[in-house]
C-alpha positions as CSV (number, residue, x, y, z in Angstrom):
1,M,-52.1,57.0,-52.5
2,R,-54.8,54.4,-52.8
3,R,-56.7,54.1,-49.6
4,L,-54.7,53.9,-46.3
5,I,-56.2,50.5,-45.7
6,N,-54.1,49.2,-48.6
7,Y,-50.9,50.2,-46.7
8,I,-51.8,49.2,-43.2
9,A,-53.7,46.0,-44.1
10,L,-52.2,42.6,-43.6
11,I,-49.3,42.2,-46.0
12,T,-47.8,39.2,-47.7
13,L,-44.1,38.8,-47.3
14,C,-43.4,38.0,-51.0
15,I,-40.6,40.3,-52.0
16,T,-37.9,40.7,-54.6
17,F,-34.8,41.8,-52.8
18,T,-32.1,44.2,-53.8
19,Q,-28.4,44.1,-52.9
20,C,-25.9,46.4,-51.4
21,K,-22.2,46.9,-52.2
22,K,-21.1,44.9,-49.1
23,N,-23.6,42.1,-49.7
24,F,-25.8,43.9,-47.2
25,L,-28.9,43.4,-49.4
26,D,-27.5,40.5,-51.5
27,A,-30.6,38.2,-51.2
28,T,-33.4,36.8,-53.3
29,S,-36.6,35.1,-52.3
30,P,-39.1,32.7,-54.0
31,S,-42.1,34.5,-55.4
32,N,-44.6,32.8,-53.1
33,V,-43.8,32.0,-49.5
34,D,-45.6,31.6,-46.2
35,D,-44.9,33.1,-42.8
36,N,-43.2,29.9,-41.6
37,F,-40.8,30.0,-44.5
38,V,-40.0,33.7,-43.9
39,T,-38.9,32.9,-40.4
40,S,-37.5,29.4,-40.9
41,T,-34.0,30.7,-40.3
42,P,-32.4,34.0,-39.3
43,S,-31.0,34.4,-42.8
44,E,-34.4,34.0,-44.4
45,T,-35.9,36.5,-42.0
46,F,-33.1,39.0,-42.7
47,K,-34.1,38.9,-46.4
48,T,-37.4,40.5,-45.5
49,L,-35.7,43.1,-43.3
50,S,-33.3,43.8,-46.1
51,W,-36.3,44.8,-48.2
52,C,-37.3,47.2,-45.4
53,Y,-33.9,48.8,-45.3
54,A,-33.9,49.1,-49.1
55,N,-37.4,50.6,-49.3
56,Y,-36.7,53.0,-46.5
57,R,-33.7,54.3,-48.4
58,Q,-35.2,54.5,-51.9
59,N,-38.8,55.4,-51.3
60,C,-39.3,56.7,-47.8
61,I,-36.9,59.3,-46.7
62,M,-35.8,61.3,-49.8
63,G,-39.1,63.1,-50.4
64,T,-38.5,66.4,-52.0
65,Y,-34.9,66.7,-51.1
66,R,-35.2,64.6,-48.0
67,W,-38.3,66.5,-46.7
68,N,-36.4,69.8,-46.9
69,D,-34.6,69.0,-43.6
70,P,-31.1,70.2,-44.8
71,I,-32.3,73.4,-46.6
72,G,-34.4,75.3,-44.2
73,S,-32.5,76.8,-41.3
74,D,-30.4,79.9,-40.4
75,A,-27.4,78.1,-41.9
76,E,-28.8,76.4,-45.0
77,M,-31.0,77.4,-47.9
78,Y,-32.2,76.3,-51.4
79,P,-30.5,77.8,-54.4
80,E,-33.1,78.3,-57.1
81,Q,-35.1,81.5,-57.6
82,T,-38.7,80.4,-58.2
83,S,-38.8,76.6,-57.5
84,S,-41.5,75.2,-55.2
85,N,-39.2,72.4,-54.1
86,N,-38.4,74.4,-50.9
87,D,-41.9,75.6,-49.9
88,A,-41.7,73.5,-46.7
89,A,-38.1,74.7,-46.0
90,I,-39.2,78.3,-46.1
91,C,-42.2,77.5,-43.8
92,R,-44.8,77.8,-46.6
93,P,-46.0,74.2,-46.9
94,D,-49.5,75.5,-47.5
95,L,-48.3,76.2,-51.1
96,Y,-48.0,72.5,-51.8
97,P,-50.7,70.4,-53.4
98,I,-52.2,67.9,-51.0
99,D,-50.4,64.9,-52.6
100,A,-47.0,66.5,-52.7
101,A,-45.5,63.9,-50.3
102,A,-47.8,61.0,-50.9
103,G,-45.0,58.7,-52.1
104,G,-43.0,59.0,-48.9
105,F,-46.0,58.9,-46.7
106,N,-47.3,55.7,-48.3
107,N,-44.0,53.9,-48.3
108,L,-43.3,54.7,-44.7
109,Y,-46.5,52.9,-43.8
110,T,-45.7,50.0,-46.1
111,T,-42.2,49.6,-44.6
112,L,-43.3,49.8,-41.0
113,A,-46.2,47.4,-41.6
114,R,-43.8,44.8,-43.0
115,A,-41.3,45.4,-40.1
116,A,-44.1,45.0,-37.6
117,K,-45.2,41.7,-39.2
118,V,-41.7,40.4,-39.0
119,A,-41.4,41.4,-35.3
120,D,-44.7,39.6,-34.6
121,L,-43.6,36.4,-36.4
122,I,-40.3,36.3,-34.6
123,A,-42.0,36.9,-31.2
124,A,-44.1,33.8,-31.7
125,K,-41.0,31.6,-32.3
126,P,-40.0,29.2,-29.5
127,A,-36.3,29.8,-30.2
128,Y,-36.8,33.5,-29.7
129,Q,-38.8,33.0,-26.6
130,A,-36.2,30.7,-25.2
131,D,-33.4,33.3,-25.8
132,V,-35.4,36.0,-24.1
133,A,-36.1,33.8,-21.1
134,A,-32.4,33.0,-20.8
135,N,-31.5,36.7,-21.2
136,T,-29.4,35.7,-24.2
137,V,-28.7,38.1,-27.1
138,S,-29.0,36.0,-30.3
139,D,-29.6,36.3,-34.0
140,W,-33.3,35.9,-33.3
141,T,-33.4,38.6,-30.6
142,Q,-31.3,40.9,-32.8
143,L,-33.7,40.5,-35.8
144,Y,-36.6,41.2,-33.5
145,G,-34.9,44.4,-32.3
146,E,-34.1,45.4,-35.9
147,A,-37.8,45.0,-36.9
148,V,-39.1,47.0,-34.0
149,T,-36.5,49.7,-34.6
150,M,-37.4,49.9,-38.3
151,K,-41.1,50.3,-37.3
152,A,-40.2,53.0,-34.8
153,L,-38.0,54.9,-37.2
154,C,-40.7,55.0,-39.9
155,Y,-43.3,56.3,-37.4
156,F,-40.8,58.8,-36.1
157,D,-40.3,60.2,-39.6
158,L,-44.1,60.3,-40.2
159,V,-44.6,62.3,-37.0
160,K,-41.7,64.6,-37.7
161,H,-42.9,65.5,-41.2
162,F,-46.7,65.1,-41.0
163,G,-47.5,65.9,-37.3
164,D,-50.2,63.8,-35.8
165,V,-50.9,60.7,-37.9
166,P,-52.9,57.5,-37.8
167,Y,-51.1,55.0,-35.6
168,G,-51.4,51.4,-34.5
169,Y,-53.3,50.0,-37.5
170,A,-50.5,48.0,-39.1
171,N,-51.4,44.5,-40.4
172,N,-55.1,44.9,-39.4
173,V,-57.9,45.4,-42.0
174,V,-59.6,48.6,-40.9
175,E,-62.4,50.6,-42.3
176,D,-62.3,53.3,-39.7
177,Y,-59.2,55.1,-38.5
178,S,-58.4,58.5,-37.1
179,L,-55.6,60.8,-36.1
180,N,-53.5,59.9,-33.1
181,S,-51.7,62.3,-30.8
182,R,-48.0,62.5,-31.7
183,F,-47.3,62.4,-27.9
184,D,-49.1,59.1,-27.6
185,V,-47.2,57.8,-30.6
186,Y,-43.9,58.9,-29.1
187,D,-44.7,57.2,-25.8
188,S,-45.6,54.0,-27.6
189,L,-42.4,54.0,-29.7
190,I,-40.2,54.6,-26.6
191,A,-41.9,51.8,-24.8
192,S,-41.4,49.3,-27.6
193,L,-37.8,50.3,-28.2
194,K,-37.0,49.9,-24.5
195,V,-38.1,46.3,-24.8
196,A,-36.1,45.7,-27.9
197,E,-32.9,47.5,-26.9
198,P,-31.4,44.9,-24.5
199,L,-32.1,42.2,-27.0
200,M,-29.8,43.6,-29.7
201,Y,-26.1,43.4,-30.4
202,K,-24.0,46.4,-29.9
203,L,-22.2,47.7,-33.0
204,G,-19.5,45.3,-34.0
205,D,-21.0,42.3,-32.1
206,G,-22.7,39.5,-33.9
207,G,-21.4,40.8,-37.3
208,I,-23.6,43.9,-37.0
209,T,-22.2,47.0,-38.8
210,A,-23.5,50.5,-39.0
211,E,-25.5,49.5,-42.1
212,R,-27.9,47.7,-39.8
213,F,-29.7,48.7,-36.6
214,S,-27.9,47.8,-33.4
215,R,-28.4,48.3,-29.7
216,T,-26.1,51.3,-30.0
217,F,-28.5,53.0,-32.6
218,C,-31.6,51.8,-30.7
219,D,-30.4,53.6,-27.6
220,A,-29.7,56.8,-29.5
221,L,-33.1,56.6,-31.2
222,I,-34.9,56.3,-27.9
223,G,-33.0,59.4,-26.7
224,E,-33.8,61.3,-29.8
225,I,-37.5,60.5,-29.8
226,A,-37.7,61.5,-26.1
227,L,-36.0,64.8,-27.0
228,Y,-38.5,65.4,-29.8
229,S,-41.4,64.6,-27.5
230,G,-40.1,67.0,-24.9
231,G,-39.1,69.8,-27.3
232,Y,-40.9,72.7,-28.8
233,Q,-43.1,71.9,-31.8
234,T,-46.0,73.4,-33.7
235,I,-49.2,71.7,-32.5
236,R,-52.8,71.8,-33.7
237,T,-55.6,73.7,-32.0
238,D,-58.4,72.7,-34.3
239,V,-58.9,69.1,-33.1
240,P,-60.5,69.1,-29.6
241,G,-59.1,66.5,-27.3
242,L,-56.4,65.4,-29.7
243,Y,-53.6,65.7,-27.1
244,G,-55.6,64.3,-24.1
245,N,-54.3,65.5,-20.8
246,V,-51.0,66.8,-22.0
247,Q,-50.6,70.5,-21.0
248,F,-48.5,73.0,-22.9
249,D,-46.4,76.2,-22.5
250,K,-47.1,78.2,-25.6
251,K,-45.0,80.7,-27.4
252,G,-46.0,83.5,-29.8
253,T,-49.2,83.9,-31.7
254,E,-51.8,81.2,-32.5
255,M,-52.2,81.3,-36.3
256,Y,-53.7,78.9,-38.9
257,S,-55.2,76.9,-36.0
258,C,-51.8,76.0,-34.7
259,V,-49.4,77.3,-32.1
260,Y,-45.7,76.8,-31.1
261,A,-45.6,75.0,-27.8
262,R,-43.8,72.6,-25.5
263,R,-45.4,70.1,-23.1
264,T,-45.1,71.3,-19.4
265,D,-43.7,68.0,-18.3
266,Y,-40.9,68.2,-20.8
267,L,-38.2,67.6,-18.2
268,N,-39.4,64.0,-17.7
269,Y,-38.6,63.3,-21.4
270,Y,-35.3,65.1,-21.2
271,K,-34.4,62.7,-18.4
272,I,-35.3,59.7,-20.6
273,A,-33.2,61.3,-23.4
274,E,-30.3,61.7,-21.0
275,Q,-30.4,58.1,-19.9
276,Y,-30.5,56.6,-23.4
277,L,-28.2,59.0,-25.2
278,Q,-25.7,58.1,-22.5
279,A,-26.5,54.4,-23.0
280,A,-25.7,54.8,-26.7
281,I,-22.2,56.2,-25.7
282,D,-21.7,53.5,-23.1
283,N,-22.8,50.8,-25.6
284,E,-20.9,52.3,-28.5
285,G,-19.3,48.9,-29.4
286,S,-17.1,49.5,-32.5
287,A,-18.4,53.1,-32.9
288,H,-16.6,56.1,-31.6
289,L,-15.9,59.8,-32.2
290,I,-13.0,60.0,-34.6
291,T,-10.3,62.1,-32.9
292,S,-7.2,61.3,-34.9
293,D,-6.4,61.2,-38.6
294,D,-4.5,58.2,-39.9
295,R,-3.6,59.9,-43.3
296,S,-0.1,61.2,-43.9
297,Y,-1.3,64.0,-46.2
298,A,-4.0,65.4,-43.9
299,N,-4.7,66.2,-40.2
300,N,-8.4,66.7,-40.0
301,P,-10.3,64.0,-38.0
302,F,-13.5,65.8,-38.7
303,Q,-13.2,65.4,-42.4
304,R,-12.1,61.8,-42.0
305,N,-15.6,60.8,-41.1
306,F,-16.9,62.0,-44.4
307,Q,-14.0,60.5,-46.4
308,Y,-15.1,57.1,-45.3
309,F,-18.4,57.6,-47.3
310,M,-16.4,58.8,-50.3
311,D,-14.2,55.7,-50.0
312,L,-17.3,53.5,-50.0
313,Q,-16.6,52.4,-46.5
314,I,-18.5,52.4,-43.2
315,S,-17.4,55.2,-40.9
316,P,-16.5,54.2,-37.4
317,E,-18.3,57.4,-36.3
318,S,-21.6,56.2,-37.8
319,L,-24.3,54.6,-35.6
320,F,-26.3,54.1,-38.8
321,Q,-25.7,54.7,-42.4
322,L,-27.9,53.5,-45.3
323,G,-26.1,51.0,-47.6
324,N,-25.7,51.7,-51.3
325,I,-24.1,50.1,-54.3
326,Q,-22.1,51.7,-57.1
327,G,-23.5,51.7,-60.7
328,G,-27.2,52.0,-60.1
329,T,-28.0,48.5,-61.4
330,Q,-30.3,47.9,-58.4
331,L,-32.8,50.1,-56.7
332,T,-30.2,52.4,-55.2
333,T,-29.2,55.8,-56.6
334,S,-26.7,57.6,-54.4
335,E,-29.1,60.5,-54.4
336,Y,-27.7,61.9,-51.2
337,N,-24.4,63.3,-52.5
338,Y,-26.1,64.3,-55.8
339,A,-28.6,66.5,-53.9
340,F,-26.4,67.7,-51.0
341,G,-22.8,67.5,-52.2
342,R,-20.3,69.8,-53.7
343,P,-21.8,71.0,-57.0
344,S,-20.7,70.0,-60.5
345,A,-21.9,71.3,-63.9
346,G,-20.8,68.0,-65.6
347,G,-23.1,66.1,-67.8
348,S,-25.2,63.2,-66.6
349,K,-22.7,60.6,-68.1
350,N,-19.0,60.3,-68.5
351,A,-18.1,63.7,-67.1
352,A,-15.3,64.8,-64.9
353,P,-17.1,64.7,-62.5
354,T,-20.8,64.1,-63.4
355,K,-23.5,66.5,-62.5
356,T,-24.2,67.3,-58.9
357,F,-27.3,69.4,-58.5
358,G,-26.5,70.8,-55.1
359,C,-29.9,71.7,-53.7
360,L,-28.2,72.5,-50.3
361,R,-26.5,75.9,-50.1
362,I,-24.9,77.6,-47.1
363,I,-26.1,81.0,-46.1
364,P,-23.1,83.4,-46.5
365,T,-23.6,85.0,-43.1
366,F,-23.1,81.6,-41.4
367,Y,-20.0,80.8,-43.4
368,Y,-18.4,84.2,-42.9
369,G,-19.6,85.0,-39.4
370,D,-19.9,81.8,-37.4
371,F,-16.7,79.9,-37.8
372,D,-13.7,81.0,-35.8
373,N,-10.2,81.1,-37.3
374,G,-8.6,77.7,-37.0
375,D,-11.8,75.7,-37.0
376,K,-11.1,72.7,-39.2
377,R,-14.7,72.2,-39.9
378,R,-15.2,75.4,-42.0
379,D,-13.5,74.3,-45.2
380,V,-14.9,70.7,-44.9
381,T,-18.4,72.0,-44.4
382,V,-18.6,74.8,-47.0
383,A,-17.4,74.8,-50.6
384,V,-16.7,78.1,-52.4
385,T,-15.7,76.3,-55.6
386,G,-17.3,73.5,-57.6
387,S,-16.5,71.6,-60.7
388,K,-17.1,72.5,-64.4
389,G,-17.3,68.8,-65.3
390,N,-14.3,68.9,-67.6
391,G,-11.6,68.4,-65.0
392,N,-11.5,72.0,-63.9
393,E,-12.4,73.8,-60.7
394,T,-14.6,76.9,-60.8
395,M,-15.9,79.5,-58.4
396,L,-19.5,79.0,-57.3
397,S,-21.7,81.9,-58.2
398,F,-24.2,83.6,-55.9
399,V,-26.6,84.1,-58.9
400,P,-29.7,81.9,-58.1
401,G,-29.6,78.6,-59.9
402,N,-28.2,75.1,-59.5
403,K,-25.0,73.2,-60.1
404,T,-22.3,75.9,-60.1
405,S,-24.8,78.7,-59.6
406,G,-26.9,79.2,-56.5
407,G,-24.3,80.2,-53.9
408,I,-21.7,78.5,-51.7
409,A,-22.5,74.8,-51.0
410,C,-22.0,71.9,-48.7
411,N,-18.5,70.3,-49.0
412,K,-19.0,67.2,-46.9
413,W,-19.7,65.0,-49.9
414,D,-17.6,65.5,-53.1
415,D,-17.2,63.1,-56.0
416,N,-13.7,64.5,-56.5
417,K,-12.6,63.0,-53.2
418,M,-13.5,59.5,-54.3
419,N,-10.6,57.3,-55.5
420,P,-11.4,57.1,-58.2
421,P,-14.6,59.1,-58.8
422,Y,-17.4,57.2,-60.4
423,T,-17.8,59.0,-63.7
424,V,-20.1,56.7,-65.7
425,N,-23.5,58.0,-64.5
426,Q,-24.7,60.7,-62.1
427,R,-26.5,59.6,-58.9
428,S,-24.7,56.2,-59.1
429,S,-21.5,56.8,-57.1
430,G,-22.4,54.2,-54.4
431,E,-21.8,56.4,-51.4
432,D,-23.9,55.5,-48.4
433,W,-26.4,57.9,-46.9
434,P,-25.5,59.2,-43.4
435,V,-28.3,58.9,-40.8
436,L,-26.7,59.3,-37.3
437,R,-23.1,59.7,-36.1
438,M,-21.5,59.8,-32.7
439,A,-20.8,63.6,-32.6
440,D,-24.6,64.2,-33.0
441,V,-25.3,61.9,-30.1
442,I,-22.7,63.6,-27.9
443,L,-24.1,67.1,-28.7
444,M,-27.7,65.9,-28.1
445,L,-26.6,64.7,-24.7
446,A,-24.9,68.0,-24.1
447,E,-28.1,69.9,-25.0
448,V,-30.2,67.7,-22.6
449,K,-27.7,68.1,-19.8
450,A,-27.7,71.9,-20.3
451,E,-31.5,71.9,-20.1
452,L,-31.4,69.8,-16.9
453,G,-28.8,72.2,-15.3
454,E,-25.9,69.7,-15.4
455,N,-23.6,72.4,-16.6
456,S,-20.2,70.9,-16.1
457,D,-21.1,67.7,-17.9
458,A,-22.7,69.6,-20.8
459,I,-19.5,71.8,-21.1
460,S,-17.3,68.7,-21.1
461,L,-19.3,67.1,-23.9
462,V,-19.2,70.3,-26.0
463,N,-15.4,70.5,-25.5
464,Q,-14.9,67.0,-26.8
465,I,-16.3,68.2,-30.1
466,R,-14.4,71.6,-30.1
467,E,-11.1,69.9,-29.3
468,R,-11.4,67.8,-32.4
469,A,-12.5,70.8,-34.4
470,F,-9.5,72.9,-33.4
471,G,-6.9,70.3,-32.6
472,D,-6.3,71.7,-29.1
473,A,-8.1,72.8,-25.9
474,N,-7.4,76.5,-26.5
475,H,-11.0,77.0,-27.8
476,D,-12.8,75.2,-25.0
477,I,-15.9,76.9,-23.5
478,A,-16.1,77.4,-19.8
479,G,-18.2,79.0,-17.0
480,L,-21.5,78.9,-18.9
481,S,-25.0,78.1,-17.5
482,G,-28.6,78.6,-18.3
483,D,-29.6,80.0,-21.6
484,A,-26.0,81.0,-22.4
485,L,-24.9,77.4,-22.2
486,I,-27.9,76.1,-24.1
487,N,-27.2,78.6,-26.9
488,A,-23.5,77.6,-26.9
489,V,-24.6,73.9,-27.4
490,L,-27.0,74.9,-30.2
491,E,-24.2,76.9,-31.9
492,E,-21.8,74.0,-31.6
493,R,-24.4,71.7,-33.2
494,K,-24.8,74.1,-36.1
495,L,-21.0,74.3,-36.7
496,E,-20.7,70.5,-36.4
497,L,-23.8,69.3,-38.2
498,A,-24.5,72.0,-40.9
499,G,-25.6,70.3,-44.1
500,E,-26.7,67.1,-42.4
501,G,-30.4,67.8,-41.9
502,T,-30.3,68.6,-38.1
503,V,-30.0,72.4,-37.7
504,R,-33.6,73.0,-38.8
505,W,-34.8,70.6,-36.1
506,D,-32.6,72.1,-33.5
507,M,-34.2,75.4,-34.2
508,I,-37.6,73.9,-33.8
509,L,-37.1,71.8,-30.7
510,S,-35.2,74.6,-28.8
511,G,-38.1,77.0,-29.2
512,T,-35.9,79.5,-31.0
513,F,-37.0,78.9,-34.6
514,S,-38.8,82.1,-35.4
515,E,-36.4,84.4,-33.5
516,R,-33.5,82.8,-35.3
517,A,-35.3,83.1,-38.6
518,I,-35.8,86.8,-38.1
519,A,-32.2,87.2,-36.9
520,V,-30.7,85.6,-40.0
521,Q,-33.0,87.7,-42.3
522,Q,-31.8,90.8,-40.5
523,D,-28.2,89.8,-40.7
524,M,-28.5,89.2,-44.4
525,A,-30.1,92.6,-44.9
526,T,-27.3,94.3,-42.9
527,M,-24.7,92.6,-45.0
528,V,-26.3,93.5,-48.3
529,N,-26.7,97.2,-47.2
530,D,-23.0,97.3,-46.5
531,L,-22.2,95.7,-49.8
532,K,-24.3,98.3,-51.5
533,S,-22.9,101.3,-49.6
534,Q,-19.2,100.5,-49.3
535,G,-18.5,97.3,-51.3
536,Y,-17.8,95.1,-48.4
537,H,-19.2,93.9,-45.0
538,T,-17.1,93.1,-41.9
539,F,-18.3,90.4,-39.5
540,A,-17.7,90.3,-35.8
541,N,-15.0,87.7,-36.2
542,G,-13.0,89.9,-38.5
543,N,-13.9,88.1,-41.8
544,V,-14.9,90.3,-44.7
545,I,-17.2,89.6,-47.7
546,S,-16.7,91.9,-50.7
547,N,-18.5,92.6,-53.9
548,Y,-15.6,91.3,-55.9
549,I,-12.7,88.8,-55.5
550,W,-9.8,88.1,-57.8
551,T,-9.3,84.6,-59.3
552,K,-6.8,82.9,-61.6
553,M,-6.5,79.4,-63.0
554,V,-3.2,77.8,-61.9
555,H,-1.4,74.5,-62.2
556,L,-0.8,72.2,-59.2
557,D,1.0,68.9,-59.5
558,N,-1.8,67.4,-57.3
559,P,-5.0,69.3,-58.3
560,L,-7.0,67.7,-55.4
561,T,-6.2,69.9,-52.4
562,Y,-6.4,69.1,-48.7
563,A,-5.3,71.1,-45.7
564,P,-5.5,74.9,-46.2
565,D,-2.4,77.0,-46.6
566,P,-3.1,80.7,-46.2
567,T,0.2,81.6,-48.0
568,N,-1.0,79.9,-51.2
569,P,-4.2,81.3,-52.8
570,A,-4.7,78.0,-54.6
571,L,-4.8,76.1,-51.3
572,Y,-6.9,78.5,-49.3
573,P,-9.6,77.7,-48.4
574,G,-8.7,74.0,-48.3
575,W,-10.4,70.7,-49.1
576,R,-11.2,71.7,-52.7
577,G,-9.5,71.4,-56.1
578,Q,-10.2,68.5,-58.6
579,Y,-9.4,64.9,-58.9
580,D,-6.8,64.3,-61.7
581,Y,-9.3,63.1,-64.3
582,S,-6.6,62.7,-66.9
583,T,-5.9,59.4,-65.3
584,I,-9.4,58.1,-66.2
585,P,-9.7,56.9,-69.8
586,G,-12.5,58.3,-72.1
587,L,-13.1,61.6,-70.3
588,K,-12.8,65.1,-71.8
589,V,-10.4,67.1,-69.7
590,V,-9.7,70.6,-70.8
591,G,-6.3,72.3,-70.3
592,T,-3.6,71.8,-67.7
593,D,-4.3,74.6,-65.2
594,H,-7.1,73.0,-63.2
595,N,-7.1,74.9,-59.9
596,V,-8.6,78.3,-58.9
597,A,-6.3,80.7,-56.9
598,I,-8.4,83.1,-54.9
599,E,-7.5,86.5,-53.5
600,G,-9.8,88.7,-51.4
601,L,-12.2,86.0,-50.2
602,F,-12.0,87.1,-46.5
603,R,-10.6,90.6,-46.9
604,Y,-11.4,93.7,-48.9
605,I,-9.4,94.6,-52.0
606,D,-10.3,98.0,-53.4
607,P,-11.2,97.4,-57.0
608,N,-9.6,100.8,-57.9
609,G,-6.5,100.4,-55.7
610,P,-3.0,99.3,-56.4
611,E,-3.4,95.7,-55.2
612,A,-6.2,95.1,-57.7
613,D,-4.0,96.5,-60.4
614,S,-1.1,94.3,-59.3
615,L,-3.3,91.2,-59.3
616,Q,-4.7,91.9,-62.7
617,N,-1.2,92.4,-64.1
618,A,-0.4,89.0,-62.6
619,G,-3.2,87.4,-64.6
620,Y,-5.9,87.5,-61.9
621,V,-9.5,88.3,-63.1
622,K,-11.9,90.6,-61.2
623,T,-14.8,88.2,-60.3
624,K,-18.3,89.0,-59.1
625,W,-18.8,87.7,-55.6
626,G,-21.1,89.6,-53.0
627,I,-22.4,91.8,-55.7
628,D,-24.4,88.9,-57.1
629,I,-26.2,88.6,-53.7
630,V,-27.0,92.3,-53.9
631,N,-28.4,92.1,-57.4
632,N,-30.5,89.0,-56.5
633,F,-31.4,89.8,-53.0
634,T,-35.2,89.2,-53.5
635,S,-34.4,85.6,-54.2
636,Y,-32.4,85.3,-51.0
637,Q,-35.2,87.0,-49.1
638,R,-37.6,84.4,-50.4
639,N,-35.4,81.4,-49.8
640,I,-34.3,82.2,-46.3
641,L,-37.3,81.2,-44.1
642,S,-39.6,83.8,-45.7
643,G,-42.7,82.1,-44.2
644,I,-41.6,83.6,-40.8
645,T,-42.4,87.3,-40.7
646,S,-42.2,87.9,-37.0
647,A,-40.7,86.3,-33.9
648,G,-44.2,85.3,-32.8
649,D,-45.0,83.3,-35.8
650,P,-45.5,79.5,-35.3
651,P,-43.2,77.7,-37.7
652,R,-45.1,75.6,-40.2
653,Y,-42.9,72.8,-41.4
654,Y,-45.3,69.8,-41.8
655,W,-46.2,68.2,-45.2
656,P,-49.9,67.5,-46.1
657,I,-51.3,64.1,-45.3
658,P,-52.3,62.7,-48.7
659,S,-55.8,63.0,-50.1
660,E,-56.8,59.3,-50.1
661,T,-55.9,59.0,-46.4
662,I,-58.1,62.0,-45.7
663,S,-61.0,61.0,-47.9
664,G,-61.1,57.4,-46.5
665,S,-61.2,58.5,-42.9
666,K,-64.8,59.6,-42.8
667,G,-63.8,63.0,-41.7
668,K,-61.6,61.9,-38.8
669,V,-58.3,62.8,-40.5
670,T,-57.7,66.3,-41.7
671,N,-54.7,68.5,-42.5
672,G,-54.1,71.4,-40.1
673,Y,-51.7,74.3,-40.1
674,G,-53.4,75.9,-43.1
675,L,-52.5,72.9,-45.4
676,P,-54.8,71.8,-48.2
677,N,-57.5,69.2,-47.5
678,E,-58.4,68.5,-51.1
C-alpha cells in the first residue's frame, strides 16, 4: 500500500460505477461532481453506495481465498500439498510476507472511508434531519443506515483478520496514527449501528432486497459484533496499555507475545448479542428460514437455499448476499463458487462445465463421522464426485492437488445445478456471494442463550434447524445444559454451516480452537492407522471408510441427480451427477454414460472377497479411495491446522498489517503474533 494517509484521507466522490444482474449496480456518474450533487437525490446517493458494495465484493473480502475463513477448521481444509495459500488457515501466518494481504487491507479502508463520507453528507441534509425528528423511516434514513453499516462491516472485517488496527481516521488528513484496541472499535461500531438500525427498512420494505443492507441485517451485525467482542480471541501482550481497563481470562500458554483470552465481562456482550440477534428474527421482513421445498422432484429445504444462488436469484433465507452479474463484462467475477464449489477439471472456456478450482475440501473424518443417517445436509454439503469438464462425472481423488484431486469437496455451489450452466468462461457464472443467512442467526442466538443459561430456548432454536435437516422431530436434542449444550450448538453449527466460512470462527470464539485442532489431528491419525492395518476404519456412527471402492460409469436418462436412493449406486450419495451438456451447442461431450455408480463408499468390501469379484465381473473398477490418504498423509498433516501442536497453543490466524502502514506510523503500529514487520 502507499501510505495509510492516502486511504483514510478526505476522498472525492468521483466514481465510475459497475452494474449488477438485477440492476443493483446499474448506474453511472459524471467524472467530476461535488458533495451537493452526490446527495442531491436518493438515487444519486445510492450510486456512491453502489460503488462501495462493488468494491467490497471485488477488492475487499476475497483476499487469499476469502482470508482462509472456509479452509481452516476441524471440518475444512486446503487441497494442495505445498502451496502457501493456506498458511493462515493452518495457523502459520508468520510464513507470509508482510504485504500478503495489502490489497484487501487497503480496499477495506478505502470503502469504509467512502461510506463514512456518504453518511456524514446525508446526516447534514435537512430532509434527513426532518425524517429522523419525525421518527419516519425514509429513503434518506435508509441510505444513512446503509452507509453506516458498510463502514461497520469493513471495520469488522479488518479487526477479524488483522486484530487491532488504526481506527477513526477516515476522511481526515493525518500524519500521526496508532493502533486502536479492537474492543474499543467493537464498542464504537455497536454504538453507531444502534443509532442506524431503527432508521432502516426491514428486508422487503422500501424495495430493499438481500443484495442491500437492511434493518434485518443491521440487527444481526450488531449481534455478531457483540458475540465477537465477548468471545475468545488471541490478543497481544507486547503493546502495554493497548486494551485499557479490559480484564481477561486467559487460556493456555503465552507464545509469540500473544495469548488466547476472553474479556471477563463477556456476558454483557452476550446479552447485547441476544437482544439484537432476536431483533433480526423479529424484524425478518421478507427473510425466513426455508422449511419447505416447492420443487416436485426434490424434498430438501436445506438445499433449496443454495439452489437460489445457482438459479441467479435472491434466497429468502439470505439477510445479505453480494450481487453479481453473469459474463464478467463488469468488475464482477463469481469467484466464490469457483473457489469454494464442487470441483471441475474443465478448461477455462467452453467446457462442460468450466474449471472450478475447489480450494475448499472437507476433512474426511467430518464427512464420515459427524453426519447422522438421514441428515439431508450431508450430500448437499459434501461432494465425493466432481466433473471432468466433458459432460462426465468423476470420483474426486484424495491425492493432493486441485480440481478433481485434493479430496472430497464442498457441494453447496455447483455449476451443474444451474439451468443452464454458464459455460463460456470460468469465474463468470453470475452467482451471488452468500454473506449471512437466517439459519446462522438462529444458531448464533442458540449459542448465546446456551452461554447465558437459557437452556430451553437454546434447545428450541437448535431443534428448528434439526427438524429442517431431518424432516421430522425424531432427531431433536433434549435435556442438555452447560458445556454439553454449548457443544451441541457448536456441532449443529458445523453441520449446518460447513463450507461457509464460519466453523473456523466458531472454534476461535468458543475457546475450543486448539483442543479441537488436536482432536481432529488425532482422529485423522487413528483413521489412517486403521486403513494401514486392516484396510478400513469404522466410525462411531457406523460409517466405514475403506482403502478401495468400486465404481462404474452408467447411463441415466437424467444425469443430474437429486435425492439419494440407497438402492441405486448411481443415486447414492445424492445431489451429484452432471447437467445434460449435450443440450448446449458447441460443447465437447464424451460418451453417453455420464454418471458414476459407487459401491463401498460407506461399508467395507474385501478386495479379495466374492463381492469384489462379482462387482468386477459386472464392470465395476477397483478404485483407490482411503489408500490415497494413507500414501499422502504428510500433506494432510500439514494442511489440517498444523500450526497448533498442543492444546495450550494460542491460535494465530491474523494477517500482517502491510508495510507502508507500519512504516508511516512512526513506530506506533506494529505486527504482533510473530508476524513480519518488514
